[in-house]
MIVEX-993798 format. One record per residue (C-alpha): x, y, z; residue in three letters. Coordinates in nm, 3 decimals. Layout:
east=X	north=Y	up=Z	marlum=ala .
...
//
This chain:
east=-0.987	north=-1.513	up=-1.622	marlum=unk .
east=-1.242	north=-1.764	up=-1.508	marlum=unk .
east=-1.613	north=-1.734	up=-1.579	marlum=unk .
east=-1.825	north=-1.566	up=-1.313	marlum=unk .
east=-2.192	north=-1.487	up=-1.279	marlum=unk .
east=-2.115	north=-1.121	up=-1.208	marlum=unk .
east=-2.278	north=-0.892	up=-1.458	marlum=unk .
east=-1.958	north=-0.706	up=-1.544	marlum=unk .
east=-1.812	north=-0.698	up=-1.893	marlum=unk .
east=-1.495	north=-0.903	up=-1.942	marlum=unk .
east=-1.293	north=-0.590	up=-2.024	marlum=unk .
east=-1.420	north=-0.425	up=-1.702	marlum=unk .
east=-1.317	north=-0.726	up=-1.497	marlum=unk .
east=-0.977	north=-0.749	up=-1.671	marlum=unk .
east=-0.904	north=-0.381	up=-1.611	marlum=unk .
east=-1.004	north=-0.408	up=-1.245	marlum=unk .
east=-0.800	north=-0.726	up=-1.194	marlum=unk .
east=-0.492	north=-0.562	up=-1.350	marlum=unk .
east=-0.528	north=-0.251	up=-1.132	marlum=unk .
east=-0.582	north=-0.460	up=-0.820	marlum=unk .
east=-0.290	north=-0.693	up=-0.894	marlum=unk .
east=-0.047	north=-0.403	up=-0.941	marlum=unk .
east=-0.167	north=-0.249	up=-0.616	marlum=unk .
east=-0.157	north=-0.585	up=-0.437	marlum=unk .
east=0.212	north=-0.625	up=-0.526	marlum=unk .
east=0.288	north=-0.273	up=-0.405	marlum=unk .
east=0.094	north=-0.324	up=-0.082	marlum=unk .
east=0.268	north=-0.653	up=-0.003	marlum=unk .
east=0.604	north=-0.487	up=-0.069	marlum=unk .
east=0.502	north=-0.202	up=0.162	marlum=unk .
east=0.399	north=-0.449	up=0.432	marlum=unk .
east=0.742	north=-0.611	up=0.413	marlum=unk .
east=0.907	north=-0.268	up=0.438	marlum=unk .
east=0.709	north=-0.195	up=0.754	marlum=unk .
east=0.822	north=-0.526	up=0.906	marlum=unk .
east=1.182	north=-0.447	up=0.802	marlum=unk .
east=1.155	north=-0.118	up=0.993	marlum=unk .
east=1.002	north=-0.299	up=1.290	marlum=unk .
east=1.288	north=-0.551	up=1.301	marlum=unk .
east=1.581	north=-0.314	up=1.241	marlum=unk .
east=1.496	north=0.008	up=1.427	marlum=unk .
east=1.786	north=0.138	up=1.640	marlum=unk .
east=1.686	north=0.458	up=1.812	marlum=unk .
east=1.628	north=0.605	up=2.159	marlum=unk .
east=1.256	north=0.583	up=2.069	marlum=unk .
east=1.294	north=0.212	up=1.993	marlum=unk .
east=1.000	north=0.082	up=2.196	marlum=unk .
east=0.757	north=0.348	up=2.074	marlum=unk .
east=0.852	north=0.312	up=1.707	marlum=unk .
east=0.888	north=-0.067	up=1.722	marlum=unk .
east=0.528	north=-0.093	up=1.845	marlum=unk .
east=0.407	north=0.183	up=1.612	marlum=unk .
east=0.548	north=0.006	up=1.305	marlum=unk .
east=0.386	north=-0.317	up=1.412	marlum=unk .
east=0.051	north=-0.137	up=1.453	marlum=unk .
east=0.060	north=-0.050	up=1.082	marlum=unk .
east=0.072	north=-0.413	up=0.971	marlum=unk .
east=-0.277	north=-0.537	up=1.066	marlum=unk .
east=-0.474	north=-0.266	up=0.881	marlum=unk .
east=-0.240	north=-0.305	up=0.584	marlum=unk .
east=-0.305	north=-0.681	up=0.590	marlum=unk .
east=-0.678	north=-0.609	up=0.579	marlum=unk .
east=-0.637	north=-0.390	up=0.270	marlum=unk .
east=-0.419	north=-0.657	up=0.106	marlum=unk .
east=-0.675	north=-0.927	up=0.182	marlum=unk .
east=-0.961	north=-0.717	up=0.044	marlum=unk .
east=-0.772	north=-0.656	up=-0.281	marlum=unk .
east=-0.675	north=-1.020	up=-0.323	marlum=unk .
east=-1.031	north=-1.137	up=-0.256	marlum=unk .
east=-1.168	north=-0.885	up=-0.507	marlum=unk .
east=-0.930	north=-1.022	up=-0.771	marlum=unk .
east=-1.062	north=-1.373	up=-0.702	marlum=unk .
east=-1.423	north=-1.248	up=-0.700	marlum=unk .
east=-1.373	north=-1.097	up=-1.045	marlum=unk .
east=-1.238	north=-1.428	up=-1.180	marlum=unk .
east=-0.868	north=-1.358	up=-1.149	marlum=unk .
east=-0.593	north=-1.528	up=-0.955	marlum=unk .
east=-0.426	north=-1.300	up=-0.699	marlum=unk .
east=-0.050	north=-1.338	up=-0.705	marlum=unk .
east=0.118	north=-1.253	up=-0.376	marlum=unk .
east=0.422	north=-1.474	up=-0.426	marlum=unk .
east=0.756	north=-1.314	up=-0.340	marlum=unk .
east=0.878	north=-1.343	up=-0.698	marlum=unk .
east=0.566	north=-1.172	up=-0.836	marlum=unk .
east=0.587	north=-0.892	up=-0.578	marlum=unk .
east=0.959	north=-0.843	up=-0.645	marlum=unk .
east=0.902	north=-0.820	up=-1.019	marlum=unk .
east=0.589	north=-0.604	up=-1.006	marlum=unk .
east=0.622	north=-0.360	up=-0.717	marlum=unk .
east=0.648	north=0.004	up=-0.817	marlum=unk .
east=0.791	north=0.104	up=-0.479	marlum=unk .
east=1.158	north=0.181	up=-0.431	marlum=unk .
east=1.347	north=-0.104	up=-0.265	marlum=unk .
east=1.376	north=-0.066	up=0.111	marlum=unk .
east=1.740	north=-0.030	up=0.211	marlum=unk .
east=1.901	north=-0.259	up=0.465	marlum=unk .
east=2.112	north=0.035	up=0.583	marlum=unk .
east=1.810	north=0.220	up=0.725	marlum=unk .
east=1.829	north=0.200	up=1.106	marlum=unk .
east=1.749	north=0.532	up=1.276	marlum=unk .
east=1.395	north=0.622	up=1.368	marlum=unk .
east=1.371	north=0.926	up=1.143	marlum=unk .
east=1.524	north=0.739	up=0.850	marlum=unk .
east=1.265	north=0.462	up=0.887	marlum=unk .
east=0.985	north=0.715	up=0.928	marlum=unk .
east=1.095	north=0.903	up=0.615	marlum=unk .
east=1.136	north=0.584	up=0.411	marlum=unk .
east=0.796	north=0.452	up=0.516	marlum=unk .
east=0.620	north=0.788	up=0.469	marlum=unk .
east=0.760	north=0.804	up=0.115	marlum=unk .
east=0.637	north=0.453	up=0.036	marlum=unk .
east=0.293	north=0.497	up=0.191	marlum=unk .
east=0.254	north=0.824	up=-0.004	marlum=unk .
east=0.369	north=0.664	up=-0.330	marlum=unk .
east=0.120	north=0.381	up=-0.289	marlum=unk .
east=-0.151	north=0.629	up=-0.192	marlum=unk .
east=-0.086	north=0.826	up=-0.511	marlum=unk .
east=-0.108	north=0.509	up=-0.723	marlum=unk .
east=-0.429	north=0.408	up=-0.545	marlum=unk .
east=-0.591	north=0.748	up=-0.609	marlum=unk .
east=-0.517	north=0.707	up=-0.982	marlum=unk .
east=-0.672	north=0.359	up=-0.967	marlum=unk .
east=-0.995	north=0.494	up=-0.816	marlum=unk .
east=-1.066	north=0.690	up=-1.133	marlum=unk .
east=-0.947	north=0.412	up=-1.365	marlum=unk .
east=-1.168	north=0.150	up=-1.197	marlum=unk .
east=-1.462	north=0.389	up=-1.206	marlum=unk .
east=-1.403	north=0.468	up=-1.575	marlum=unk .
east=-1.389	north=0.093	up=-1.646	marlum=unk .
east=-1.733	north=0.053	up=-1.488	marlum=unk .
east=-1.642	north=-0.119	up=-1.161	marlum=unk .
east=-1.767	north=0.099	up=-0.877	marlum=unk .
east=-1.700	north=-0.175	up=-0.619	marlum=unk .
east=-1.330	north=-0.189	up=-0.706	marlum=unk .
east=-1.316	north=0.192	up=-0.707	marlum=unk .
east=-1.467	north=0.178	up=-0.357	marlum=unk .
east=-1.196	north=-0.065	up=-0.242	marlum=unk .
east=-0.934	north=0.176	up=-0.370	marlum=unk .
east=-1.111	north=0.468	up=-0.198	marlum=unk .
east=-1.102	north=0.286	up=0.134	marlum=unk .
east=-0.734	north=0.200	up=0.086	marlum=unk .
east=-0.660	north=0.561	up=-0.004	marlum=unk .
east=-0.809	north=0.686	up=0.324	marlum=unk .
east=-0.597	north=0.437	up=0.522	marlum=unk .
east=-0.278	north=0.521	up=0.332	marlum=unk .
east=-0.325	north=0.897	up=0.361	marlum=unk .
east=-0.397	north=0.873	up=0.733	marlum=unk .
east=-0.087	north=0.660	up=0.781	marlum=unk .
east=0.128	north=0.916	up=0.600	marlum=unk .
east=-0.006	north=1.175	up=0.844	marlum=unk .
east=0.083	north=0.950	up=1.140	marlum=unk .
east=0.433	north=0.885	up=1.005	marlum=unk .
east=0.496	north=1.254	up=0.939	marlum=unk .
east=0.373	north=1.342	up=1.289	marlum=unk .
east=0.644	north=1.117	up=1.437	marlum=unk .
east=0.926	north=1.291	up=1.252	marlum=unk .
east=1.133	north=1.507	up=1.483	marlum=unk .
east=1.238	north=1.730	up=1.194	marlum=unk .
east=0.961	north=1.709	up=0.935	marlum=unk .
east=1.137	north=1.705	up=0.599	marlum=unk .
east=0.818	north=1.607	up=0.414	marlum=unk .
east=0.769	north=1.950	up=0.262	marlum=unk .
east=0.532	north=2.094	up=0.521	marlum=unk .
east=0.776	north=2.378	up=0.598	marlum=unk .
east=0.777	north=2.482	up=0.234	marlum=unk .
east=0.398	north=2.510	up=0.236	marlum=unk .
east=0.392	north=2.772	up=0.514	marlum=unk .
//
């Protein structure tokens, strides 16, 4: 960790960098899964879903960029290399056999929800470590991820996400 003029304790910065780096790897992996869905969709709703999947990439890129820049701001070195993402991501691998619209929607909804759950845990951990700014970054990411899960679930023709069980 490089020296910085920020008035944050080293252990606070290290904790925040570690939380951000784990989330960065997950978010990059998720971005690649979205592009995989965009490239491989085979469905009567092809055009709609192809464009929908692509619309998820730009806001995800913004979240990724914010996390990486926060790591650098805190004195860390963000690692978005493919090898680092592959070794660090906590998301399930995205299958190459996923082709139908609903299968892609389910797979992406699962991954967005998983990342959202990890991010919500990180909000509290960053706050407990004394870094409210990093907690705020995670809060913003959480809102985006949760909203995207809602969008993905809304596109499912037969919602198997557990909403039926809640009624």
